[in-house]
C-alpha positions in Angstrom: 10.7 -1.0 -13.4 7.9 -1.7 -11.1 4.7 -3.2 -12.2 2.3 -1.2 -10.3 -0.6 -3.0 -11.7 0.5 -6.3 -10.2 1.0 -4.4 -6.6 -2.4 -2.9 -6.8 -4.2 -6.1 -7.8 -2.6 -8.2 -5.1 -3.3 -5.1 -2.6 -6.9 -5.5 -3.8 -7.1 -9.0 -3.1 -5.8 -8.6 0.6 -8.0 -5.6 1.0 -11.0 -7.5 0.0 -10.0 -10.5 2.1 -9.5 -8.4 5.1 -13.0 -6.8 4.8 -14.5 -10.2 4.4 -13.1 -11.0 7.9 -14.5 -7.8 9.2 -11.4 -5.9 9.3 -11.0 -2.0 8.8 -8.0 -1.5 6.5 -6.1 1.8 7.4 -3.0 1.7 5.3 -0.7 -0.4 2.8 2.8 -1.2 3.9 4.9 -1.6 0.6 8.4 -2.0 -0.6 10.4 1.2 -0.7 10.9 0.5 -4.5 6.9 0.6 -4.8 6.7 3.7 -2.6 9.4 5.4 -4.8 7.5 4.3 -7.8 4.4 6.2 -6.5 6.2 9.0 -5.2 7.7 9.4 -9.0 4.3 9.4 -10.4 2.9 11.8 -8.0 5.5 14.6 -7.9 2.8 17.3 -6.9 1.9 15.3 -3.7 5.3 14.8 -2.8 6.3 18.4 -3.3 3.3 19.7 -1.0 4.5 16.9 1.6 1.1 15.3 1.4 1.1 11.5 2.5 1.3 9.1 -0.6 -1.9 7.5 -0.9 -2.9 4.2 -3.3 -6.6 2.7 -3.2 -7.5 5.5 -0.8 -5.0 3.9 1.6 -1.8 5.7 2.9 1.3 3.9 1.9 4.0 3.3 4.5 7.5 2.3 3.1 8.5 -1.0 4.7 11.9 -2.5 3.7 10.6 -5.9 5.3 7.9 -6.0 2.4 8.6 -7.8 -1.0 8.1 -5.5 -4.0 4.8 -7.5 -5.3 3.3 -8.5 -1.8 1.9 -5.3 -0.3 0.7 -5.8 3.2 -3.0 -4.5 4.1 -2.8 -2.9 7.7 -6.1 -3.4 9.8 -7.4 -1.4 12.6 -6.5 -1.6 15.4 -3.2 -3.9 14.8 -4.5 -6.7 12.9 -2.3 -7.3 9.8 -3.6 -9.3 6.6 -0.9 -11.0 4.7 
């Protein structure tokens, strides 16, 4: 079981920190387990082949990302860990 509230809380902190440094956050890299949990919660989006979104940002499954440590991807290539 994935505790999405922990993922969301951590993501919000990282997004806020990135904004504070003047960065523009464009997406979130998450573990494949988190991506699968969001996909399971949004079967309609998956069926319509829409990108999965969380907090208004597109999710990108990344096996290098720990389950409860999402990565805010910033424009153009800056990453806030």
